[in-house]
Every structure is written in structure tokens, then in C-alpha cells.
C-alpha positions as CSV (number, residue, x, y, z in Angstrom):
1,M,0.0,0.0,0.0
2,I,1.2,3.5,-0.9
3,Y,-0.1,6.6,0.8
4,Y,0.2,9.8,-1.3
5,L,-0.3,13.2,0.5
6,E,-0.9,15.9,-2.2
7,D,-3.4,18.8,-2.2
8,D,-3.3,19.3,-6.0
9,E,-6.2,17.0,-7.1
10,Q,-5.0,16.8,-10.7
11,I,-1.5,15.7,-9.8
12,R,-2.7,13.4,-7.1
13,N,-5.2,11.6,-9.3
14,L,-2.8,11.2,-12.2
15,T,-0.1,9.8,-9.9
16,L,-2.4,7.4,-8.1
17,Y,-3.8,6.2,-11.5
18,T,-0.3,5.6,-12.8
19,L,0.7,3.7,-9.7
20,S,-2.5,1.6,-9.6
21,Q,-2.1,0.7,-13.3
22,T,1.3,-0.8,-12.6
23,G,0.0,-3.0,-9.8
24,H,0.4,-0.8,-6.7
25,E,-2.4,-0.4,-4.2
26,T,-2.8,3.3,-3.3
27,R,-4.6,5.8,-1.2
28,G,-4.6,9.6,-1.7
29,F,-5.1,12.4,0.7
30,S,-5.4,16.1,0.3
31,R,-4.7,17.0,4.0
32,A,-2.3,15.7,6.6
33,A,-5.2,15.2,9.0
34,E,-6.9,12.8,6.6
35,M,-3.7,10.7,6.3
36,D,-3.3,10.7,10.1
37,A,-6.8,9.2,10.4
38,A,-6.0,6.5,7.9
39,L,-2.8,5.5,9.8
40,T,-5.0,4.4,12.7
41,Q,-6.4,1.7,10.4
42,A,-3.4,0.6,8.4
43,I,0.3,1.4,7.9
44,P,1.5,1.7,4.3
45,D,4.6,0.3,2.7
46,L,5.6,3.7,1.3
47,F,4.8,7.4,1.8
48,L,4.8,10.0,-1.0
49,L,4.6,13.5,0.5
50,D,4.1,16.9,-1.0
51,V,5.8,19.8,0.9
52,M,3.3,22.6,0.3
53,L,0.1,21.5,2.1
54,P,-2.9,23.5,3.3
55,D,-3.0,22.3,6.9
56,E,0.6,21.3,7.7
57,D,4.0,21.6,6.1
58,G,5.2,18.4,4.5
59,I,8.5,18.5,6.3
60,S,6.6,18.7,9.6
61,V,4.6,15.6,8.5
62,L,7.9,13.9,7.6
63,K,9.4,14.6,11.1
64,R,6.3,13.2,12.8
65,L,6.3,10.0,10.8
66,R,10.0,9.5,11.6
67,K,9.3,9.9,15.4
68,D,6.3,7.6,15.3
69,P,7.4,3.9,16.1
70,R,4.7,2.7,13.7
71,T,6.1,4.5,10.7
72,Q,9.8,5.4,11.6
73,D,11.1,2.7,9.2
74,V,8.6,3.1,6.3
75,P,10.3,4.6,3.2
76,I,9.3,8.2,2.4
77,M,9.7,10.1,-0.8
78,M,9.1,13.8,-1.1
79,L,7.4,15.0,-4.3
80,T,7.5,18.8,-4.5
81,A,7.9,21.9,-6.6
82,K,10.5,23.2,-4.0
83,S,13.7,21.9,-5.7
84,T,16.5,24.1,-4.4
85,E,19.5,22.4,-2.8
86,Y,18.4,23.8,0.6
87,D,15.0,22.3,0.3
88,T,16.4,19.0,-0.8
89,V,18.9,18.9,2.1
90,T,16.2,19.9,4.6
91,G,14.0,17.0,3.5
92,L,16.8,14.5,3.5
93,D,18.1,15.7,6.9
94,A,14.6,15.3,8.3
95,G,14.6,11.6,7.3
96,A,13.3,11.4,3.7
97,D,14.7,8.5,1.7
98,D,14.4,10.3,-1.7
99,Y,13.3,13.6,-3.1
100,L,11.8,14.2,-6.6
101,A,11.1,17.7,-7.9
102,K,8.0,18.6,-9.9
103,P,7.3,18.3,-12.7
104,F,8.5,14.7,-12.7
105,G,8.1,12.0,-15.3
106,M,5.9,9.0,-14.4
107,M,8.5,6.5,-15.5
108,E,11.1,8.0,-13.3
109,L,8.6,8.1,-10.4
110,L,7.8,4.4,-10.9
111,S,11.5,3.5,-11.0
112,R,12.1,5.2,-7.7
113,V,9.0,3.9,-6.1
114,N,9.9,0.3,-7.1
115,A,13.5,0.8,-5.9
116,L,12.4,2.0,-2.5
117,L,9.9,-0.9,-2.1
118,R,12.5,-3.4,-3.1
119,R,14.9,-2.0,-0.7
120,A,12.4,-2.1,2.1
121,A,11.6,-5.7,1.3
122,R,15.2,-6.7,1.4
123,D,15.7,-5.0,4.7
124,A,12.6,-6.7,6.2
125,A,13.8,-10.1,5.0
126,D,17.4,-9.3,6.0
127,T,18.5,-10.9,2.7
128,A,21.4,-8.5,2.2
129,A,24.7,-10.1,3.2
130,P,25.5,-8.5,6.5
131,L,28.9,-8.1,8.1
132,A,29.7,-10.7,10.8
133,T,28.1,-9.9,14.1
134,G,30.4,-7.8,16.2
135,E,32.6,-6.7,13.3
136,T,32.9,-3.0,13.9
137,L,34.3,-0.7,11.3
138,D,36.5,2.2,12.4
139,A,38.0,5.2,10.6
140,G,39.6,7.8,12.8
141,P,37.0,9.0,15.3
142,I,34.2,7.3,13.4
143,S,33.0,3.8,14.5
144,L,30.2,1.9,12.9
145,D,28.6,-1.2,14.3
146,P,26.4,-3.0,11.7
147,A,25.1,-5.5,14.2
148,S,23.5,-2.8,16.4
149,Y,23.0,-0.3,13.6
150,R,24.9,2.3,15.6
151,V,27.4,5.0,14.7
152,T,29.6,6.8,17.2
153,V,32.1,9.7,16.7
154,S,34.7,10.1,19.4
155,G,32.4,8.0,21.6
156,E,29.3,10.1,21.0
157,E,26.4,8.4,19.3
158,V,25.3,10.0,16.0
159,R,21.8,9.4,14.8
160,L,21.7,8.8,11.1
161,T,18.9,8.1,8.6
162,H,18.8,4.7,7.0
163,K,20.3,6.0,3.8
164,E,23.0,7.9,5.6
165,F,23.9,4.8,7.6
166,E,24.1,2.6,4.5
167,M,26.1,5.1,2.6
168,L,28.7,5.5,5.4
169,R,28.8,1.7,5.8
170,Y,29.5,1.2,2.1
171,L,32.2,3.8,2.1
172,M,33.8,2.3,5.3
173,E,33.7,-1.2,3.8
174,N,35.6,0.2,0.8
175,R,37.9,2.5,2.8
176,G,40.6,4.1,0.7
177,I,38.8,3.3,-2.6
178,V,37.0,6.0,-4.7
179,V,33.3,5.1,-5.0
180,S,31.5,6.9,-7.8
181,R,28.2,8.7,-7.2
182,D,26.5,6.3,-9.7
183,K,27.8,3.3,-7.6
184,L,26.4,4.8,-4.4
185,L,23.1,5.5,-6.0
186,E,22.9,1.9,-7.2
187,R,24.2,0.3,-4.0
188,V,22.3,2.4,-1.4
189,W,19.2,3.5,-3.3
190,G,18.9,0.4,-5.6
191,Y,18.6,2.3,-8.8
192,G,20.6,4.5,-11.2
193,V,19.1,7.6,-12.9
194,A,21.2,9.8,-15.1
195,G,21.5,13.2,-13.6
196,E,20.2,12.2,-10.2
197,T,23.6,12.0,-8.5
198,R,22.6,15.2,-6.7
199,T,20.6,13.0,-4.4
200,V,23.9,11.4,-3.3
201,D,25.6,14.8,-2.9
202,A,22.8,16.0,-0.7
203,H,23.0,13.0,1.6
204,V,26.8,13.3,1.8
205,Q,26.3,16.9,2.9
206,T,23.9,16.0,5.7
207,L,26.1,13.0,6.7
208,R,29.1,15.3,7.1
209,K,27.1,17.8,9.1
210,K,26.0,15.2,11.6
211,L,29.5,13.7,11.9
212,G,31.0,17.1,12.3
213,E,28.6,18.1,15.1
214,A,30.1,15.3,17.2
215,D,33.7,15.9,16.2
216,P,34.9,18.4,13.5
217,E,37.8,16.1,12.6
218,A,35.3,13.5,11.3
219,V,34.2,15.6,8.4
220,S,37.6,15.3,6.7
221,F,37.3,11.5,6.6
222,V,34.6,11.7,3.9
223,E,36.6,13.0,1.0
224,T,35.3,14.3,-2.3
225,V,37.1,13.2,-5.4
226,R,36.2,15.9,-7.8
227,G,34.3,14.7,-10.9
228,V,34.2,11.1,-9.7
229,G,32.6,10.5,-6.3
230,Y,33.6,10.0,-2.7
231,R,36.2,8.1,-0.6
232,L,36.6,7.4,3.0
233,K,40.1,8.5,4.0
234,A,42.4,5.5,4.5
């Protein structure tokens, strides 16, 4: 089930129609209060949220969903006309898994929706090959424990979103090796879309911010390799 919160009726109906025609069960809402009421009956597999809403800002809705134990692990994609880097980073920093600016193509939307649902299914089934229990990864002041899903910087726990954690984990597993933006997009998000590497850049920016708040030295460990991608300092 996919819940779509969008006050523009034309966009909402077109998107819901497209999703339903490709086999997805959907419900649409024009106001946050309507979706809140639906959540008392059923929890969806994915949220699609607009930012500009009549009764509550979409970012506020996003933050509430991430604090709610019932929905904190459900994938969330923001679909909005607000497409500046600041808006993107704000959404990702608040816990969004993806961010798609309007106007968007339905094929791209479907690709991203399917990727998020596949990723959620893999996580639920725990089919991804995990590191051995207790095998902690360390890089300078950064320590990542995949068994407990915990990251600390200089001993202080840092709360990361799912995507930020998986991105840091992949970089730490490949420490000293340059990882392209396309590779991160494929490995962490489960898809590759030409021109959408900005999603990776925005997540790296929020990741660095969170690491740096615990210890400024940690920021330097996530290195940018100009024109290629990122590398965790060896």
C-alpha cells in the first residue's frame, strides 16, 4: 500500500492512477489530518509526500512520521515543486529516503518507487549479506557497528537516517577506494538515474554535518574526489 499526500487534485489523481495501473495499491489524501486518520487503520509500505500543504507543512509531517514507532522505518519520498539544494537537504536531513522535484516523469517516479519498495523488502527479509556480528568498522574518530545499527564519533552516538547509515557503511567497507556517485546510487538506493547523483551529494552533505557536530575532525574523513565521487580516508 502506498499513501500519497498531495493537495493538488489533478497531480494526485494522475499519480495514483499511474501507480494503480502498474499494480500498486494506493490511497490519496489532500490533507495531513486525513492521512493521520488512515494511519489508525493501516500502515502503508511507502509514503509519497508533498511539501506545500494547506494544513501542515510536509517537512513537519515527515518529522512526525519518523518519530512515530509505527512509521519510523517506512520509506518516504518527497514530491514537491520546491527543488533548491536547501529544500532537498532539509527534506533528507529530516529523514526522507528520496526527493523528486516537480514536474516529474511518471516512468522516473515508478522507477524510484519500485526501488524503495525493493529496498524495504530486502531490509525486512534481511537478505542483504551483513557483516559478521560484532565486526565493527573504524575510521579515525568514526565507529560503525552494523550489528547494532549504531554509529559513534569520538564516543558520541550519532543518529543517522537509514540512507546515511548505509552510505557510510559502504564507504567504510571500501575505505581508501574511490566510490562513484552512480555506484552509491545503485548500491544504497537500488537504482541509477542519469542526472540524479545530486541525491547522493545532498546525503553526503547531511552526513558530514552530523559527523562534524560530534567531532569536526570526522568531516575530513569523507573525502570528495572531484568529478568522480567519494572516498573514506584510509
